[in-house]
VOGU-3710 file (C-alpha; in Angstrom, 3 decimals, decimal comma):
1> melleyqakk> -10,688/-6,247/-26,303  -8,694/-3,713/-28,315  -7,978/-0,208/-27,061  -7,888/2,850/-29,272  -4,634/4,725/-29,809  -5,312/7,512/-27,310  -6,342/4,959/-24,679  -3,208/2,867/-25,224  -1,058/5,981/-24,940  -2,495/6,746/-21,515
11> lfrqvgipil> -1,055/3,428/-20,375  2,237/4,144/-22,172  2,533/7,331/-20,135  2,063/5,396/-16,883  5,149/3,252/-17,515  7,309/6,047/-18,886  7,109/5,363/-22,636  7,464/8,816/-24,262  4,399/10,182/-26,058  3,648/13,536/-27,669
21> psqtikdprq> 1,407/16,289/-26,239  -2,129/15,525/-27,406  -5,827/16,277/-26,944  -8,933/14,252/-27,766  -11,527/16,086/-29,849  -15,205/15,092/-29,738  -16,499/17,863/-31,979  -14,752/19,937/-34,702  -15,674/23,117/-32,795  -13,314/22,059/-30,006
31> ikqlqipypv> -10,399/22,698/-32,383  -10,655/26,384/-31,430  -9,652/25,473/-27,860  -6,666/23,389/-28,989  -3,731/23,900/-26,631  -1,126/22,264/-28,888  0,986/24,553/-31,102  0,755/24,043/-34,853  1,621/22,116/-36,972  -0,650/19,350/-35,658
41> vlksqvragg> -1,654/15,886/-36,840  -5,307/14,802/-36,536  -5,901/11,045/-36,239  -9,155/9,137/-36,549  -9,641/6,953/-33,452  -10,935/3,696/-34,901  -9,878/0,091/-34,398  -9,795/-0,696/-38,109  -6,378/-0,748/-39,738  -5,223/1,250/-42,749
51> rgqaggirfv> -6,481/4,611/-41,539  -3,449/6,416/-43,003  -4,101/5,189/-46,539  -7,851/5,783/-46,075  -7,373/9,458/-45,199  -7,921/9,143/-41,455  -4,671/10,961/-40,632  -4,375/14,641/-41,581  -1,530/17,129/-41,073  -2,682/20,716/-40,528
61> antidaiaaa> -0,872/24,019/-40,092  -3,566/26,347/-38,718  -6,996/26,462/-37,053  -9,031/26,918/-40,246  -7,423/23,907/-41,916  -7,777/21,904/-38,684  -11,541/22,516/-38,405  -12,080/21,482/-42,032  -9,886/18,392/-41,618  -11,633/17,406/-38,362
71> rtvfnlsilg> -15,054/17,547/-40,046  -13,756/15,327/-42,831  -12,238/12,790/-40,437  -15,382/12,574/-38,291  -17,444/11,783/-41,397  -14,937/9,314/-42,840  -15,810/5,626/-42,569  -12,811/3,311/-42,296  -13,955/-0,257/-42,992  -17,429/0,740/-41,795
81> eypevilaea> -16,245/2,368/-38,564  -16,755/6,060/-37,745  -14,694/7,719/-34,982  -16,335/8,962/-31,795  -13,230/11,058/-31,113  -10,151/12,116/-33,010  -6,714/12,633/-31,514  -4,956/15,957/-32,067  -1,237/15,501/-31,526  1,919/17,548/-31,937
91> rydahkelfl> 3,844/16,790/-35,111  7,153/14,936/-34,707  10,099/15,107/-37,077  11,115/11,447/-37,201  14,504/10,767/-38,792  13,864/7,013/-38,591  10,830/4,810/-37,804  10,967/1,460/-35,988  8,392/-1,217/-35,189  8,108/-2,881/-31,752
101> aialdyqlkr> 5,547/-5,335/-30,416  5,047/-8,005/-27,796  2,488/-10,696/-28,561  1,279/-13,803/-26,796  1,929/-16,794/-29,056  -0,781/-19,349/-28,252  1,011/-22,155/-30,101  4,287/-21,620/-28,269  2,435/-20,582/-25,100  5,077/-17,894/-24,697
111> pvllgsssgg> 5,351/-14,121/-25,109  7,276/-13,143/-28,236  9,191/-9,897/-28,737  8,889/-8,495/-32,272  10,891/-5,710/-33,861  11,716/-4,243/-37,237  14,183/-1,561/-38,283  11,578/-0,436/-40,847  8,384/0,723/-39,142  5,464/2,751/-40,444
121> mdvklllknl> 2,935/2,070/-43,200  5,163/0,067/-45,574  4,052/-3,366/-44,384  6,126/-5,325/-46,901  9,361/-3,638/-45,843  8,389/-4,006/-42,171  7,841/-7,756/-42,531  11,015/-8,189/-44,578  13,066/-6,832/-41,673  10,991/-8,350/-38,855
131> qqvvietefs> 12,929/-10,033/-36,040  11,620/-12,018/-33,095  12,790/-13,234/-29,699  10,822/-15,840/-27,755  10,746/-15,394/-23,969  11,802/-18,888/-22,916  12,186/-18,197/-19,194  11,442/-15,323/-16,825  11,885/-12,021/-18,611  15,136/-10,116/-18,166
141> pfyarrlasr> 16,667/-7,073/-19,948  18,841/-9,537/-21,875  15,869/-10,431/-24,087  15,236/-6,774/-24,922  18,881/-6,189/-25,859  18,888/-9,347/-27,986  15,927/-8,075/-30,040  17,473/-4,611/-30,447  20,715/-6,201/-31,603  18,889/-8,372/-34,145
151> mnlsgnllls> 17,270/-5,171/-35,471  20,827/-4,007/-36,310  20,721/-1,222/-33,735  23,856/-0,176/-31,911  25,247/2,271/-29,394  22,873/4,582/-27,532  19,976/3,694/-29,849  20,287/0,006/-28,904  20,174/0,905/-25,210  17,260/3,332/-25,613
161> vskiiekmys> 15,161/0,888/-27,625  15,947/-1,877/-25,112  14,548/0,314/-22,335  11,354/0,878/-24,313  10,974/-2,880/-24,808  11,422/-3,447/-21,065  8,668/-0,927/-20,303  6,399/-2,512/-22,891  6,928/-5,907/-21,284  6,145/-4,596/-17,817
171> lfqakdlelv> 2,859/-3,279/-19,229  2,224/-6,530/-21,107  2,649/-8,583/-17,944  0,931/-6,265/-15,458  -2,211/-5,762/-17,575  -2,634/-9,341/-18,913  -2,250/-8,160/-22,488  -2,359/-10,305/-25,595  -0,637/-7,614/-27,664  1,141/-4,307/-27,166
181> einplgvnse> 2,499/-2,575/-30,243  4,258/0,678/-31,159  4,280/1,445/-34,869  6,010/3,618/-35,558  8,511/4,308/-32,805  9,976/7,557/-34,083  13,666/8,390/-33,761  14,619/12,041/-34,320  17,950/13,411/-35,504  19,199/13,532/-31,899
191> gklmaldgkm> 18,366/9,873/-31,291  15,396/10,567/-29,014  12,490/8,123/-29,150  8,756/8,806/-29,366  5,797/6,405/-29,538  3,910/7,873/-32,499  1,158/5,260/-32,474  0,030/2,536/-30,110  -2,086/-0,584/-30,151  -3,089/-2,742/-27,210
201> tinqhalsrh> -5,282/-5,818/-26,783  -6,278/-7,279/-23,424  -7,497/-10,815/-22,842  -11,281/-10,623/-22,468  -11,219/-13,020/-19,509  -8,816/-10,736/-17,624  -11,076/-7,654/-17,679  -12,489/-8,317/-14,221  -8,970/-7,957/-12,803  -8,365/-4,633/-14,536
211> peivtlskai> -11,222/-2,148/-14,044  -8,748/0,637/-14,852  -8,566/-0,714/-18,418  -12,321/-1,179/-18,627  -12,713/2,512/-17,871  -10,423/3,385/-20,772  -12,431/1,458/-23,305  -15,764/2,310/-24,894  -16,067/-1,166/-26,341  -18,022/-2,248/-23,254
221> nveqnsqlps> -20,668/0,431/-23,778  -23,944/-1,482/-23,887  -26,032/1,550/-24,798  -27,829/0,431/-27,946  -27,540/3,838/-29,569  -23,862/4,364/-28,771  -22,579/3,748/-32,293  -22,144/6,785/-34,498  -24,664/6,852/-37,346  -23,888/6,436/-41,028
231> rstspaaksk> -23,677/9,325/-43,432  -27,351/8,911/-44,296  -28,381/9,710/-40,718  -29,828/13,162/-40,212  -27,718/15,765/-38,326  -30,294/15,869/-35,503  -30,254/12,091/-35,051  -26,455/12,053/-35,259  -26,233/14,679/-32,515  -28,635/12,687/-30,336
241> nqklakvqwl> -26,668/9,462/-30,805  -23,395/11,212/-29,979  -24,939/12,362/-26,696  -26,183/8,873/-25,900  -22,698/7,510/-26,563  -21,522/9,303/-23,421  -23,412/6,857/-21,182  -21,324/3,835/-20,267  -22,402/0,912/-18,141  -19,132/-0,373/-16,758
251> dwqnsqekia> -18,584/-4,090/-17,054  -18,082/-4,673/-13,327  -21,555/-6,049/-12,701  -22,926/-8,299/-9,965  -26,672/-8,813/-10,286  -26,962/-10,116/-6,717  -25,787/-6,894/-5,073  -27,861/-3,845/-4,127  -25,729/-0,743/-4,807  -25,548/1,201/-8,094
261> vitndfelav> -22,757/3,765/-8,605  -23,211/6,766/-10,913  -20,459/9,321/-11,674  -19,558/11,769/-14,433  -15,890/10,770/-14,627  -13,977/7,487/-15,012  -11,551/8,266/-12,203  -14,452/9,087/-9,872  -16,022/5,753/-10,811  -12,855/3,825/-9,953
271> lswdlicqsr> -12,366/5,760/-6,701  -15,988/5,326/-5,614  -15,969/1,622/-6,458  -12,736/0,996/-4,535  -13,894/2,890/-1,429  -17,212/1,040/-1,373  -15,391/-2,288/-1,614  -12,961/-1,223/1,131  -15,979/-0,563/3,369  -16,873/-4,269/2,923
281> kqpacgivld> -19,771/-3,623/0,594  -20,056/-4,703/-3,021  -21,630/-2,577/-5,781  -23,971/-4,168/-8,292  -23,110/-1,958/-11,263  -21,376/1,251/-12,300  -22,472/3,912/-14,770  -20,364/6,792/-16,112  -22,167/9,739/-17,703  -19,121/11,342/-19,309
291> ynlqdndget> -20,008/15,037/-19,318  -18,237/18,302/-18,573  -20,512/19,891/-15,957  -18,424/22,973/-15,270  -19,362/25,519/-17,921  -21,745/23,982/-20,427  -25,503/24,350/-19,925  -26,220/22,011/-22,836  -24,110/19,259/-21,301  -25,920/19,659/-17,968
301> kffceqltdi> -29,311/19,414/-19,682  -28,394/16,173/-21,446  -26,813/14,855/-18,241  -30,046/15,384/-16,298  -32,160/13,804/-19,029  -29,980/10,731/-19,165  -29,769/10,581/-15,370  -33,545/10,150/-15,292  -33,291/7,453/-17,991  -30,674/5,635/-15,897
311> fqqlqslkni> -32,964/5,705/-12,824  -35,749/4,149/-14,877  -33,409/1,438/-16,136  -32,210/0,728/-12,593  -35,815/0,130/-11,534  -35,773/-2,974/-13,746  -32,902/-4,353/-11,639  -34,961/-5,729/-8,772  -32,106/-5,993/-6,260  -30,979/-2,356/-6,423
321> kvvfiniwas> -31,748/-0,630/-3,105  -29,180/2,208/-3,019  -28,056/4,595/-5,766  -24,753/6,272/-4,906  -24,057/9,391/-7,003  -20,646/11,081/-6,952  -20,563/14,203/-9,137  -18,025/16,919/-9,962  -19,963/19,912/-11,257  -20,391/23,677/-11,157
331> qdsnnaiakt> -22,862/25,264/-8,739  -25,480/25,750/-11,475  -25,113/22,146/-12,589  -25,374/20,954/-8,986  -28,706/22,747/-8,655  -30,061/21,224/-11,864  -28,914/17,720/-10,883  -30,335/18,034/-7,368  -33,705/19,133/-8,753  -33,693/16,235/-11,244
341> ifdyhqavtd> -33,117/13,694/-8,459  -35,678/15,292/-6,152  -38,327/15,548/-8,905  -37,763/11,920/-9,887  -38,119/10,846/-6,239  -41,321/12,852/-5,853  -42,802/11,557/-9,109  -42,155/7,925/-8,155  -43,522/8,486/-4,659  -46,689/10,167/-5,978
351> sqiaisenet> -47,164/7,402/-8,543  -46,881/4,692/-5,920  -49,300/6,495/-3,594  -51,817/6,769/-6,441  -51,450/3,062/-7,241  -51,794/2,155/-3,574  -54,922/4,293/-3,141  -56,460/2,725/-6,242  -55,757/-0,755/-4,893  -57,303/0,232/-1,556
361> kktkknqnla> -60,505/1,477/-3,248  -60,791/-1,747/-5,206  -60,277/-3,790/-2,062  -62,957/-1,815/-0,217  -65,381/-2,170/-3,077  -64,857/-5,875/-3,695  -64,428/-7,084/-0,143  -66,262/-4,332/1,770  -63,323/-4,059/4,194  -62,603/-1,017/6,312
371> inssdstsqk> -59,029/-0,365/5,350  -57,249/2,781/6,347  -55,699/4,050/3,120  -53,096/6,079/4,951  -51,770/2,924/6,592  -51,568/1,251/3,191  -49,769/4,101/1,437  -47,347/4,632/4,300  -45,754/1,282/3,458  -44,928/2,438/-0,050
381> sppfkfimrl> -41,595/4,081/-0,859  -39,402/4,686/-3,935  -37,613/1,591/-5,262  -34,253/2,791/-3,912  -32,640/5,387/-1,678  -30,218/7,998/-2,990  -26,881/8,953/-1,458  -25,768/12,112/-3,222  -22,234/13,474/-2,905  -21,832/16,960/-4,406
391> vteeiehyqe> -18,539/18,847/-4,370  -19,793/22,126/-2,877  -19,378/24,164/0,292  -23,101/24,971/0,302  -24,346/21,470/1,104  -26,775/22,839/3,746  -28,742/24,444/0,919  -29,425/21,052/-0,641  -30,170/19,416/2,699  -32,923/21,982/3,309
401> efktndiywt> -34,170/22,674/-0,229  -34,450/19,009/-1,243  -35,217/17,449/2,104  -36,579/13,904/2,188  -35,785/10,721/4,077  -34,877/8,903/0,883  -32,101/11,264/-0,275  -28,952/11,885/1,752  -26,980/14,980/0,720  -23,299/15,440/1,605
411> nnleeaiski> -20,088/16,986/0,266  -17,875/14,515/2,154  -16,978/11,327/0,272  -16,113/9,257/3,345  -19,359/10,291/5,006  -21,288/9,351/1,868  -19,671/5,891/1,766  -20,477/5,349/5,449  -24,188/5,927/4,767  -24,414/3,127/2,198
421> kn> -26,288/0,150/3,589  -26,435/-3,234/1,873
//
């Protein structure tokens, strides 16, 4: 599974590999809220190679040019792939560009360090100067210095590049990677290093050990409409598909368990999952509805619509008994979400009562039995119970306004976890 550049750079930051200030852009209109000073480089976030030659990287000097360039990049297909996001990044004045990579060689059954004193888009020159060091035993800084030396580096640059290689290897080993690459590694006139691009591939069989990487990747999105449409798709359909792409079923699934986790943030998903597991319970599945619910009424509307769709999909999973929802949102969004959950609960309850009453009438008519319909309907309940954690000081309002035995409202995460029953 291959990560996109901006996802790989999040992991670079964790191990101390220097990266530039950046922002991800999901819509050209977001350029107006860009916090990075110009000039800026806009990069298409696709897994296909050759985006530079294809026009997927644009340098811009002001907001007007940036908006126009962003629209072009979003509508640019690179080997059939359209970006869901683009990366806006500060421009870096690189005096020299290097290439570094660590790859798992399946023939040698060893990690191999790769480096070239000529990085960037000139592949022929890169390969001409490519050096390699095979990790024969347990890794040590000696291997990193050997590669840097073979790249004809010296002095402080040799030491600095060696440190970057060491950090790359720590990431390679800790995350079960098949490949980690920096191309180019920029060197400015003062000898400072900067990872200007990043590529990372994780072994598919290791994903279950690294949910933190799963949350970074949209490759596991099983929503059928998650792919961006082609140019022939109408603007309305394209907008709809972009909204649907924000729903991600995380690949941490266990069909035998009874708890579904829904959040609006990856970090909340990881935190909720870990706390549930620490309480000696095991979730069945996790869903992230990636929306900003602080100041955008449109986002809240789509969130609520897709929340209802998720509930309907969960009904097809027969073992699900508890839906745990952990949401960060504004007060207005909280109200809309609470009403959506309550209305869904009421609609399902009313539907089941109607079905039960109809079955009772048929039974009476066909068998002439005196059956108390109230006894029959009292056994019916929604397919699962809700435990709803909202970040608000006014939780009493929800406990009174949306009161029912099948929804538990709280603003305390530990309390919410304690109420989950297998």
